[in-house]
mmCIF file of the protein (N, C-alpha, C, O) and its ligand, coordinates in Angstrom:
data_MODEL
# 
_entry.id   MODEL 
# 
loop_
_entity.id 
_entity.type 
_entity.pdbx_number_of_molecules 
1 polymer     1 
2 non-polymer 1 
# 
_entity_poly.entity_id                      1 
_entity_poly.type                           'polypeptide(L)' 
_entity_poly.nstd_linkage                   no 
_entity_poly.nstd_monomer                   no 
_entity_poly.pdbx_seq_one_letter_code       MPVDPVCGMEVGEDTRWKAEYEGKVYYFCCEHCYKSFIRNPSKYVR 
_entity_poly.pdbx_seq_one_letter_code_can   MPVDPVCGMEVGEDTRWKAEYEGKVYYFCCEHCYKSFIRNPSKYVR 
_entity_poly.pdbx_strand_id                 A 
# 
loop_
_entity_poly_seq.entity_id 
_entity_poly_seq.num 
_entity_poly_seq.mon_id 
_entity_poly_seq.hetero 
1 1  MET n 
1 2  PRO n 
1 3  VAL n 
1 4  ASP n 
1 5  PRO n 
1 6  VAL n 
1 7  CYS n 
1 8  GLY n 
1 9  MET n 
1 10 GLU n 
1 11 VAL n 
1 12 GLY n 
1 13 GLU n 
1 14 ASP n 
1 15 THR n 
1 16 ARG n 
1 17 TRP n 
1 18 LYS n 
1 19 ALA n 
1 20 GLU n 
1 21 TYR n 
1 22 GLU n 
1 23 GLY n 
1 24 LYS n 
1 25 VAL n 
1 26 TYR n 
1 27 TYR n 
1 28 PHE n 
1 29 CYS n 
1 30 CYS n 
1 31 GLU n 
1 32 HIS n 
1 33 CYS n 
1 34 TYR n 
1 35 LYS n 
1 36 SER n 
1 37 PHE n 
1 38 ILE n 
1 39 ARG n 
1 40 ASN n 
1 41 PRO n 
1 42 SER n 
1 43 LYS n 
1 44 TYR n 
1 45 VAL n 
1 46 ARG n 
# 
loop_
_struct_asym.id 
_struct_asym.entity_id 
A 1 
B 2 
# 
loop_
_chem_comp.id 
_chem_comp.type 
_chem_comp.mon_nstd_flag 
ALA 'L-peptide linking' y 
ARG 'L-peptide linking' y 
ASN 'L-peptide linking' y 
ASP 'L-peptide linking' y 
CYS 'L-peptide linking' y 
GLU 'L-peptide linking' y 
GLY 'peptide linking'   y 
HIS 'L-peptide linking' y 
ILE 'L-peptide linking' y 
LYS 'L-peptide linking' y 
MET 'L-peptide linking' y 
PHE 'L-peptide linking' y 
PRO 'L-peptide linking' y 
SER 'L-peptide linking' y 
THR 'L-peptide linking' y 
TRP 'L-peptide linking' y 
TYR 'L-peptide linking' y 
VAL 'L-peptide linking' y 
ZN  non-polymer         . 
# 
_pdbx_entity_nonpoly.entity_id   2 
_pdbx_entity_nonpoly.name        ? 
_pdbx_entity_nonpoly.comp_id     ZN 
# 
_pdbx_nonpoly_scheme.asym_id         B 
_pdbx_nonpoly_scheme.entity_id       2 
_pdbx_nonpoly_scheme.mon_id          ZN 
_pdbx_nonpoly_scheme.ndb_seq_num     1 
_pdbx_nonpoly_scheme.pdb_seq_num     101 
_pdbx_nonpoly_scheme.auth_seq_num    101 
_pdbx_nonpoly_scheme.pdb_mon_id      ZN 
_pdbx_nonpoly_scheme.auth_mon_id     ZN 
_pdbx_nonpoly_scheme.pdb_strand_id   A 
_pdbx_nonpoly_scheme.pdb_ins_code    . 
# 
loop_
_atom_site.group_PDB 
_atom_site.id 
_atom_site.type_symbol 
_atom_site.label_atom_id 
_atom_site.label_alt_id 
_atom_site.label_comp_id 
_atom_site.label_asym_id 
_atom_site.label_entity_id 
_atom_site.label_seq_id 
_atom_site.pdbx_PDB_ins_code 
_atom_site.Cartn_x 
_atom_site.Cartn_y 
_atom_site.Cartn_z 
_atom_site.occupancy 
_atom_site.B_iso_or_equiv 
_atom_site.pdbx_formal_charge 
_atom_site.auth_seq_id 
_atom_site.auth_comp_id 
_atom_site.auth_asym_id 
_atom_site.auth_atom_id 
_atom_site.pdbx_PDB_model_num 
ATOM   1   N  N  . MET A 1 1  ? -180.493 -168.409 26.587 1.00 0.00 ? 1   MET A N  1 
ATOM   2   C  CA . MET A 1 1  ? -181.102 -168.955 27.809 1.00 0.00 ? 1   MET A CA 1 
ATOM   3   C  C  . MET A 1 1  ? -182.553 -168.494 27.919 1.00 0.00 ? 1   MET A C  1 
ATOM   4   O  O  . MET A 1 1  ? -182.844 -167.323 27.672 1.00 0.00 ? 1   MET A O  1 
ATOM   5   N  N  . PRO A 1 2  ? -183.468 -169.391 28.285 1.00 0.00 ? 2   PRO A N  1 
ATOM   6   C  CA . PRO A 1 2  ? -184.868 -168.966 28.418 1.00 0.00 ? 2   PRO A CA 1 
ATOM   7   C  C  . PRO A 1 2  ? -185.042 -167.993 29.587 1.00 0.00 ? 2   PRO A C  1 
ATOM   8   O  O  . PRO A 1 2  ? -184.295 -168.018 30.565 1.00 0.00 ? 2   PRO A O  1 
ATOM   9   N  N  . VAL A 1 3  ? -186.040 -167.149 29.450 1.00 0.00 ? 3   VAL A N  1 
ATOM   10  C  CA . VAL A 1 3  ? -186.321 -166.172 30.499 1.00 0.00 ? 3   VAL A CA 1 
ATOM   11  C  C  . VAL A 1 3  ? -187.651 -166.511 31.179 1.00 0.00 ? 3   VAL A C  1 
ATOM   12  O  O  . VAL A 1 3  ? -188.664 -166.768 30.529 1.00 0.00 ? 3   VAL A O  1 
ATOM   13  N  N  . ASP A 1 4  ? -187.604 -166.503 32.473 1.00 0.00 ? 4   ASP A N  1 
ATOM   14  C  CA . ASP A 1 4  ? -188.814 -166.692 33.282 1.00 0.00 ? 4   ASP A CA 1 
ATOM   15  C  C  . ASP A 1 4  ? -189.777 -165.536 32.982 1.00 0.00 ? 4   ASP A C  1 
ATOM   16  O  O  . ASP A 1 4  ? -189.456 -164.383 33.272 1.00 0.00 ? 4   ASP A O  1 
ATOM   17  N  N  . PRO A 1 5  ? -190.967 -165.831 32.398 1.00 0.00 ? 5   PRO A N  1 
ATOM   18  C  CA . PRO A 1 5  ? -191.865 -164.735 31.999 1.00 0.00 ? 5   PRO A CA 1 
ATOM   19  C  C  . PRO A 1 5  ? -192.487 -164.011 33.187 1.00 0.00 ? 5   PRO A C  1 
ATOM   20  O  O  . PRO A 1 5  ? -193.046 -162.926 33.028 1.00 0.00 ? 5   PRO A O  1 
ATOM   21  N  N  . VAL A 1 6  ? -192.396 -164.593 34.352 1.00 0.00 ? 6   VAL A N  1 
ATOM   22  C  CA . VAL A 1 6  ? -193.019 -163.977 35.529 1.00 0.00 ? 6   VAL A CA 1 
ATOM   23  C  C  . VAL A 1 6  ? -192.097 -162.925 36.154 1.00 0.00 ? 6   VAL A C  1 
ATOM   24  O  O  . VAL A 1 6  ? -192.521 -161.797 36.403 1.00 0.00 ? 6   VAL A O  1 
ATOM   25  N  N  . CYS A 1 7  ? -190.839 -163.293 36.406 1.00 0.00 ? 7   CYS A N  1 
ATOM   26  C  CA . CYS A 1 7  ? -189.939 -162.366 37.103 1.00 0.00 ? 7   CYS A CA 1 
ATOM   27  C  C  . CYS A 1 7  ? -188.840 -161.811 36.195 1.00 0.00 ? 7   CYS A C  1 
ATOM   28  O  O  . CYS A 1 7  ? -188.135 -160.878 36.578 1.00 0.00 ? 7   CYS A O  1 
ATOM   29  N  N  . GLY A 1 8  ? -188.687 -162.386 34.980 1.00 0.00 ? 8   GLY A N  1 
ATOM   30  C  CA . GLY A 1 8  ? -187.707 -161.861 34.040 1.00 0.00 ? 8   GLY A CA 1 
ATOM   31  C  C  . GLY A 1 8  ? -186.291 -162.400 34.221 1.00 0.00 ? 8   GLY A C  1 
ATOM   32  O  O  . GLY A 1 8  ? -185.362 -161.945 33.553 1.00 0.00 ? 8   GLY A O  1 
ATOM   33  N  N  . MET A 1 9  ? -186.124 -163.359 35.115 1.00 0.00 ? 9   MET A N  1 
ATOM   34  C  CA . MET A 1 9  ? -184.818 -163.947 35.380 1.00 0.00 ? 9   MET A CA 1 
ATOM   35  C  C  . MET A 1 9  ? -184.471 -164.984 34.313 1.00 0.00 ? 9   MET A C  1 
ATOM   36  O  O  . MET A 1 9  ? -185.361 -165.646 33.779 1.00 0.00 ? 9   MET A O  1 
ATOM   37  N  N  . GLU A 1 10 ? -183.184 -165.126 34.003 1.00 0.00 ? 10  GLU A N  1 
ATOM   38  C  CA . GLU A 1 10 ? -182.774 -166.189 33.080 1.00 0.00 ? 10  GLU A CA 1 
ATOM   39  C  C  . GLU A 1 10 ? -182.786 -167.522 33.817 1.00 0.00 ? 10  GLU A C  1 
ATOM   40  O  O  . GLU A 1 10 ? -182.344 -167.624 34.961 1.00 0.00 ? 10  GLU A O  1 
ATOM   41  N  N  . VAL A 1 11 ? -183.304 -168.547 33.129 1.00 0.00 ? 11  VAL A N  1 
ATOM   42  C  CA . VAL A 1 11 ? -183.455 -169.856 33.754 1.00 0.00 ? 11  VAL A CA 1 
ATOM   43  C  C  . VAL A 1 11 ? -182.848 -170.926 32.858 1.00 0.00 ? 11  VAL A C  1 
ATOM   44  O  O  . VAL A 1 11 ? -183.019 -170.873 31.640 1.00 0.00 ? 11  VAL A O  1 
ATOM   45  N  N  . GLY A 1 12 ? -182.156 -171.879 33.422 1.00 0.00 ? 12  GLY A N  1 
ATOM   46  C  CA . GLY A 1 12 ? -181.629 -172.998 32.654 1.00 0.00 ? 12  GLY A CA 1 
ATOM   47  C  C  . GLY A 1 12 ? -182.749 -173.922 32.216 1.00 0.00 ? 12  GLY A C  1 
ATOM   48  O  O  . GLY A 1 12 ? -183.759 -174.055 32.907 1.00 0.00 ? 12  GLY A O  1 
ATOM   49  N  N  . GLU A 1 13 ? -182.570 -174.568 31.051 1.00 0.00 ? 13  GLU A N  1 
ATOM   50  C  CA . GLU A 1 13 ? -183.633 -175.451 30.551 1.00 0.00 ? 13  GLU A CA 1 
ATOM   51  C  C  . GLU A 1 13 ? -183.773 -176.723 31.371 1.00 0.00 ? 13  GLU A C  1 
ATOM   52  O  O  . GLU A 1 13 ? -184.708 -177.496 31.161 1.00 0.00 ? 13  GLU A O  1 
ATOM   53  N  N  . ASP A 1 14 ? -182.866 -176.946 32.289 1.00 0.00 ? 14  ASP A N  1 
ATOM   54  C  CA . ASP A 1 14 ? -182.953 -178.152 33.120 1.00 0.00 ? 14  ASP A CA 1 
ATOM   55  C  C  . ASP A 1 14 ? -183.804 -177.916 34.371 1.00 0.00 ? 14  ASP A C  1 
ATOM   56  O  O  . ASP A 1 14 ? -183.901 -178.785 35.237 1.00 0.00 ? 14  ASP A O  1 
ATOM   57  N  N  . THR A 1 15 ? -184.417 -176.733 34.457 1.00 0.00 ? 15  THR A N  1 
ATOM   58  C  CA . THR A 1 15 ? -185.257 -176.451 35.621 1.00 0.00 ? 15  THR A CA 1 
ATOM   59  C  C  . THR A 1 15 ? -186.424 -177.434 35.684 1.00 0.00 ? 15  THR A C  1 
ATOM   60  O  O  . THR A 1 15 ? -186.908 -177.899 34.652 1.00 0.00 ? 15  THR A O  1 
ATOM   61  N  N  . ARG A 1 16 ? -186.868 -177.743 36.889 1.00 0.00 ? 16  ARG A N  1 
ATOM   62  C  CA . ARG A 1 16 ? -188.014 -178.649 36.967 1.00 0.00 ? 16  ARG A CA 1 
ATOM   63  C  C  . ARG A 1 16 ? -189.323 -177.878 36.861 1.00 0.00 ? 16  ARG A C  1 
ATOM   64  O  O  . ARG A 1 16 ? -190.400 -178.471 36.807 1.00 0.00 ? 16  ARG A O  1 
ATOM   65  N  N  . TRP A 1 17 ? -189.223 -176.546 36.832 1.00 0.00 ? 17  TRP A N  1 
ATOM   66  C  CA . TRP A 1 17 ? -190.435 -175.731 36.713 1.00 0.00 ? 17  TRP A CA 1 
ATOM   67  C  C  . TRP A 1 17 ? -190.619 -175.292 35.276 1.00 0.00 ? 17  TRP A C  1 
ATOM   68  O  O  . TRP A 1 17 ? -190.016 -174.313 34.835 1.00 0.00 ? 17  TRP A O  1 
ATOM   69  N  N  . LYS A 1 18 ? -191.448 -176.011 34.551 1.00 0.00 ? 18  LYS A N  1 
ATOM   70  C  CA . LYS A 1 18 ? -191.748 -175.597 33.187 1.00 0.00 ? 18  LYS A CA 1 
ATOM   71  C  C  . LYS A 1 18 ? -193.192 -175.890 32.852 1.00 0.00 ? 18  LYS A C  1 
ATOM   72  O  O  . LYS A 1 18 ? -193.822 -176.761 33.453 1.00 0.00 ? 18  LYS A O  1 
ATOM   73  N  N  . ALA A 1 19 ? -193.715 -175.145 31.876 1.00 0.00 ? 19  ALA A N  1 
ATOM   74  C  CA . ALA A 1 19 ? -195.108 -175.300 31.496 1.00 0.00 ? 19  ALA A CA 1 
ATOM   75  C  C  . ALA A 1 19 ? -195.250 -175.019 30.020 1.00 0.00 ? 19  ALA A C  1 
ATOM   76  O  O  . ALA A 1 19 ? -194.559 -174.161 29.471 1.00 0.00 ? 19  ALA A O  1 
ATOM   77  N  N  . GLU A 1 20 ? -196.156 -175.748 29.372 1.00 0.00 ? 20  GLU A N  1 
ATOM   78  C  CA . GLU A 1 20 ? -196.428 -175.498 27.972 1.00 0.00 ? 20  GLU A CA 1 
ATOM   79  C  C  . GLU A 1 20 ? -197.699 -174.678 27.876 1.00 0.00 ? 20  GLU A C  1 
ATOM   80  O  O  . GLU A 1 20 ? -198.705 -174.982 28.517 1.00 0.00 ? 20  GLU A O  1 
ATOM   81  N  N  . TYR A 1 21 ? -197.638 -173.636 27.066 1.00 0.00 ? 21  TYR A N  1 
ATOM   82  C  CA . TYR A 1 21 ? -198.810 -172.785 26.881 1.00 0.00 ? 21  TYR A CA 1 
ATOM   83  C  C  . TYR A 1 21 ? -198.881 -172.366 25.430 1.00 0.00 ? 21  TYR A C  1 
ATOM   84  O  O  . TYR A 1 21 ? -197.932 -171.792 24.894 1.00 0.00 ? 21  TYR A O  1 
ATOM   85  N  N  . GLU A 1 22 ? -200.012 -172.652 24.788 1.00 0.00 ? 22  GLU A N  1 
ATOM   86  C  CA . GLU A 1 22 ? -200.222 -172.347 23.371 1.00 0.00 ? 22  GLU A CA 1 
ATOM   87  C  C  . GLU A 1 22 ? -199.058 -172.822 22.510 1.00 0.00 ? 22  GLU A C  1 
ATOM   88  O  O  . GLU A 1 22 ? -198.596 -172.101 21.626 1.00 0.00 ? 22  GLU A O  1 
ATOM   89  N  N  . GLY A 1 23 ? -198.588 -174.042 22.773 1.00 0.00 ? 23  GLY A N  1 
ATOM   90  C  CA . GLY A 1 23 ? -197.564 -174.672 21.948 1.00 0.00 ? 23  GLY A CA 1 
ATOM   91  C  C  . GLY A 1 23 ? -196.139 -174.236 22.238 1.00 0.00 ? 23  GLY A C  1 
ATOM   92  O  O  . GLY A 1 23 ? -195.208 -174.674 21.563 1.00 0.00 ? 23  GLY A O  1 
ATOM   93  N  N  . LYS A 1 24 ? -195.957 -173.379 23.233 1.00 0.00 ? 24  LYS A N  1 
ATOM   94  C  CA . LYS A 1 24 ? -194.629 -172.920 23.578 1.00 0.00 ? 24  LYS A CA 1 
ATOM   95  C  C  . LYS A 1 24 ? -194.302 -173.326 25.011 1.00 0.00 ? 24  LYS A C  1 
ATOM   96  O  O  . LYS A 1 24 ? -195.171 -173.327 25.883 1.00 0.00 ? 24  LYS A O  1 
ATOM   97  N  N  . VAL A 1 25 ? -193.013 -173.679 25.243 1.00 0.00 ? 25  VAL A N  1 
ATOM   98  C  CA . VAL A 1 25 ? -192.630 -174.091 26.584 1.00 0.00 ? 25  VAL A CA 1 
ATOM   99  C  C  . VAL A 1 25 ? -191.999 -172.906 27.326 1.00 0.00 ? 25  VAL A C  1 
ATOM   100 O  O  . VAL A 1 25 ? -191.136 -172.214 26.786 1.00 0.00 ? 25  VAL A O  1 
ATOM   101 N  N  . TYR A 1 26 ? -192.431 -172.687 28.542 1.00 0.00 ? 26  TYR A N  1 
ATOM   102 C  CA . TYR A 1 26 ? -191.903 -171.609 29.379 1.00 0.00 ? 26  TYR A CA 1 
ATOM   103 C  C  . TYR A 1 26 ? -191.214 -172.212 30.594 1.00 0.00 ? 26  TYR A C  1 
ATOM   104 O  O  . TYR A 1 26 ? -191.641 -173.231 31.138 1.00 0.00 ? 26  TYR A O  1 
ATOM   105 N  N  . TYR A 1 27 ? -190.137 -171.552 31.002 1.00 0.00 ? 27  TYR A N  1 
ATOM   106 C  CA . TYR A 1 27 ? -189.349 -172.052 32.133 1.00 0.00 ? 27  TYR A CA 1 
ATOM   107 C  C  . TYR A 1 27 ? -189.399 -171.048 33.271 1.00 0.00 ? 27  TYR A C  1 
ATOM   108 O  O  . TYR A 1 27 ? -189.496 -169.840 33.054 1.00 0.00 ? 27  TYR A O  1 
ATOM   109 N  N  . PHE A 1 28 ? -189.331 -171.572 34.487 1.00 0.00 ? 28  PHE A N  1 
ATOM   110 C  CA . PHE A 1 28 ? -189.471 -170.723 35.673 1.00 0.00 ? 28  PHE A CA 1 
ATOM   111 C  C  . PHE A 1 28 ? -188.367 -170.988 36.680 1.00 0.00 ? 28  PHE A C  1 
ATOM   112 O  O  . PHE A 1 28 ? -187.808 -172.082 36.752 1.00 0.00 ? 28  PHE A O  1 
ATOM   113 N  N  . CYS A 1 29 ? -188.068 -169.942 37.463 1.00 0.00 ? 29  CYS A N  1 
ATOM   114 C  CA . CYS A 1 29 ? -186.971 -170.058 38.423 1.00 0.00 ? 29  CYS A CA 1 
ATOM   115 C  C  . CYS A 1 29 ? -187.395 -170.813 39.669 1.00 0.00 ? 29  CYS A C  1 
ATOM   116 O  O  . CYS A 1 29 ? -186.557 -171.398 40.354 1.00 0.00 ? 29  CYS A O  1 
ATOM   117 N  N  . CYS A 1 30 ? -188.672 -170.808 39.967 1.00 0.00 ? 30  CYS A N  1 
ATOM   118 C  CA . CYS A 1 30 ? -189.116 -171.397 41.231 1.00 0.00 ? 30  CYS A CA 1 
ATOM   119 C  C  . CYS A 1 30 ? -190.601 -171.741 41.166 1.00 0.00 ? 30  CYS A C  1 
ATOM   120 O  O  . CYS A 1 30 ? -191.306 -171.392 40.220 1.00 0.00 ? 30  CYS A O  1 
ATOM   121 N  N  . GLU A 1 31 ? -191.043 -172.434 42.200 1.00 0.00 ? 31  GLU A N  1 
ATOM   122 C  CA . GLU A 1 31 ? -192.435 -172.865 42.280 1.00 0.00 ? 31  GLU A CA 1 
ATOM   123 C  C  . GLU A 1 31 ? -193.376 -171.656 42.298 1.00 0.00 ? 31  GLU A C  1 
ATOM   124 O  O  . GLU A 1 31 ? -194.464 -171.694 41.724 1.00 0.00 ? 31  GLU A O  1 
ATOM   125 N  N  . HIS A 1 32 ? -192.947 -170.606 42.956 1.00 0.00 ? 32  HIS A N  1 
ATOM   126 C  CA . HIS A 1 32 ? -193.791 -169.405 43.066 1.00 0.00 ? 32  HIS A CA 1 
ATOM   127 C  C  . HIS A 1 32 ? -194.123 -168.838 41.683 1.00 0.00 ? 32  HIS A C  1 
ATOM   128 O  O  . HIS A 1 32 ? -195.286 -168.570 41.382 1.00 0.00 ? 32  HIS A O  1 
ATOM   129 N  N  . CYS A 1 33 ? -193.094 -168.656 40.842 1.00 0.00 ? 33  CYS A N  1 
ATOM   130 C  CA . CYS A 1 33 ? -193.317 -168.124 39.499 1.00 0.00 ? 33  CYS A CA 1 
ATOM   131 C  C  . CYS A 1 33 ? -194.130 -169.095 38.662 1.00 0.00 ? 33  CYS A C  1 
ATOM   132 O  O  . CYS A 1 33 ? -195.022 -168.693 37.915 1.00 0.00 ? 33  CYS A O  1 
ATOM   133 N  N  . TYR A 1 34 ? -193.818 -170.364 38.793 1.00 0.00 ? 34  TYR A N  1 
ATOM   134 C  CA . TYR A 1 34 ? -194.541 -171.397 38.062 1.00 0.00 ? 34  TYR A CA 1 
ATOM   135 C  C  . TYR A 1 34 ? -196.031 -171.341 38.366 1.00 0.00 ? 34  TYR A C  1 
ATOM   136 O  O  . TYR A 1 34 ? -196.861 -171.360 37.457 1.00 0.00 ? 34  TYR A O  1 
ATOM   137 N  N  . LYS A 1 35 ? -196.357 -171.273 39.634 1.00 0.00 ? 35  LYS A N  1 
ATOM   138 C  CA . LYS A 1 35 ? -197.765 -171.266 40.035 1.00 0.00 ? 35  LYS A CA 1 
ATOM   139 C  C  . LYS A 1 35 ? -198.476 -169.985 39.612 1.00 0.00 ? 35  LYS A C  1 
ATOM   140 O  O  . LYS A 1 35 ? -199.647 -170.021 39.235 1.00 0.00 ? 35  LYS A O  1 
ATOM   141 N  N  . SER A 1 36 ? -197.783 -168.864 39.671 1.00 0.00 ? 36  SER A N  1 
ATOM   142 C  CA . SER A 1 36 ? -198.377 -167.604 39.213 1.00 0.00 ? 36  SER A CA 1 
ATOM   143 C  C  . SER A 1 36 ? -198.736 -167.701 37.735 1.00 0.00 ? 36  SER A C  1 
ATOM   144 O  O  . SER A 1 36 ? -199.793 -167.238 37.307 1.00 0.00 ? 36  SER A O  1 
ATOM   145 N  N  . PHE A 1 37 ? -197.833 -168.313 36.962 1.00 0.00 ? 37  PHE A N  1 
ATOM   146 C  CA . PHE A 1 37 ? -198.065 -168.455 35.528 1.00 0.00 ? 37  PHE A CA 1 
ATOM   147 C  C  . PHE A 1 37 ? -199.250 -169.381 35.256 1.00 0.00 ? 37  PHE A C  1 
ATOM   148 O  O  . PHE A 1 37 ? -200.135 -169.053 34.466 1.00 0.00 ? 37  PHE A O  1 
ATOM   149 N  N  . ILE A 1 38 ? -199.259 -170.529 35.909 1.00 0.00 ? 38  ILE A N  1 
ATOM   150 C  CA . ILE A 1 38 ? -200.319 -171.510 35.712 1.00 0.00 ? 38  ILE A CA 1 
ATOM   151 C  C  . ILE A 1 38 ? -201.693 -170.911 36.027 1.00 0.00 ? 38  ILE A C  1 
ATOM   152 O  O  . ILE A 1 38 ? -202.682 -171.207 35.357 1.00 0.00 ? 38  ILE A O  1 
ATOM   153 N  N  . ARG A 1 39 ? -201.731 -170.080 37.041 1.00 0.00 ? 39  ARG A N  1 
ATOM   154 C  CA . ARG A 1 39 ? -202.985 -169.468 37.463 1.00 0.00 ? 39  ARG A CA 1 
ATOM   155 C  C  . ARG A 1 39 ? -203.541 -168.516 36.399 1.00 0.00 ? 39  ARG A C  1 
ATOM   156 O  O  . ARG A 1 39 ? -204.753 -168.427 36.205 1.00 0.00 ? 39  ARG A O  1 
ATOM   157 N  N  . ASN A 1 40 ? -202.630 -167.802 35.709 1.00 0.00 ? 40  ASN A N  1 
ATOM   158 C  CA . ASN A 1 40 ? -203.091 -166.791 34.764 1.00 0.00 ? 40  ASN A CA 1 
ATOM   159 C  C  . ASN A 1 40 ? -202.047 -166.564 33.657 1.00 0.00 ? 40  ASN A C  1 
ATOM   160 O  O  . ASN A 1 40 ? -201.397 -165.520 33.615 1.00 0.00 ? 40  ASN A O  1 
ATOM   161 N  N  . PRO A 1 41 ? -201.893 -167.570 32.748 1.00 0.00 ? 41  PRO A N  1 
ATOM   162 C  CA . PRO A 1 41 ? -200.825 -167.498 31.738 1.00 0.00 ? 41  PRO A CA 1 
ATOM   163 C  C  . PRO A 1 41 ? -200.940 -166.273 30.834 1.00 0.00 ? 41  PRO A C  1 
ATOM   164 O  O  . PRO A 1 41 ? -199.922 -165.689 30.462 1.00 0.00 ? 41  PRO A O  1 
ATOM   165 N  N  . SER A 1 42 ? -202.149 -165.878 30.479 1.00 0.00 ? 42  SER A N  1 
ATOM   166 C  CA . SER A 1 42 ? -202.306 -164.773 29.535 1.00 0.00 ? 42  SER A CA 1 
ATOM   167 C  C  . SER A 1 42 ? -201.780 -163.453 30.085 1.00 0.00 ? 42  SER A C  1 
ATOM   168 O  O  . SER A 1 42 ? -201.512 -162.523 29.325 1.00 0.00 ? 42  SER A O  1 
ATOM   169 N  N  . LYS A 1 43 ? -201.632 -163.372 31.396 1.00 0.00 ? 43  LYS A N  1 
ATOM   170 C  CA . LYS A 1 43 ? -201.105 -162.168 32.025 1.00 0.00 ? 43  LYS A CA 1 
ATOM   171 C  C  . LYS A 1 43 ? -199.613 -162.005 31.719 1.00 0.00 ? 43  LYS A C  1 
ATOM   172 O  O  . LYS A 1 43 ? -199.094 -160.888 31.702 1.00 0.00 ? 43  LYS A O  1 
ATOM   173 N  N  . TYR A 1 44 ? -198.923 -163.140 31.477 1.00 0.00 ? 44  TYR A N  1 
ATOM   174 C  CA . TYR A 1 44 ? -197.469 -163.102 31.318 1.00 0.00 ? 44  TYR A CA 1 
ATOM   175 C  C  . TYR A 1 44 ? -197.002 -163.299 29.888 1.00 0.00 ? 44  TYR A C  1 
ATOM   176 O  O  . TYR A 1 44 ? -195.828 -163.096 29.581 1.00 0.00 ? 44  TYR A O  1 
ATOM   177 N  N  . VAL A 1 45 ? -197.928 -163.698 29.002 1.00 0.00 ? 45  VAL A N  1 
ATOM   178 C  CA . VAL A 1 45 ? -197.562 -163.963 27.616 1.00 0.00 ? 45  VAL A CA 1 
ATOM   179 C  C  . VAL A 1 45 ? -198.181 -162.901 26.722 1.00 0.00 ? 45  VAL A C  1 
ATOM   180 O  O  . VAL A 1 45 ? -199.371 -162.604 26.831 1.00 0.00 ? 45  VAL A O  1 
ATOM   181 N  N  . ARG A 1 46 ? -197.386 -162.339 25.854 1.00 0.00 ? 46  ARG A N  1 
ATOM   182 C  CA . ARG A 1 46 ? -197.886 -161.307 24.966 1.00 0.00 ? 46  ARG A CA 1 
ATOM   183 C  C  . ARG A 1 46 ? -198.658 -161.918 23.824 1.00 0.00 ? 46  ARG A C  1 
ATOM   184 O  O  . ARG A 1 46 ? -199.161 -161.197 22.962 1.00 0.00 ? 46  ARG A O  1 
HETATM 185 ZN ZN . ZN  B 2 .  ? -189.072 -166.354 38.564 1.00 0.00 2 101 ZN  A ZN 1 
# 
């Protein structure tokens, strides 16, 4: 199961909150995590 890189929660791939960054798709539990990631992706991706 994918892990939300912002809060560390496991998220189903059917979530409507997802974003592609540097060729990889990330999934989020909620709009809040999604927006935090979009604002500053490099903060959450190693
Ligand atoms: Zn989250």
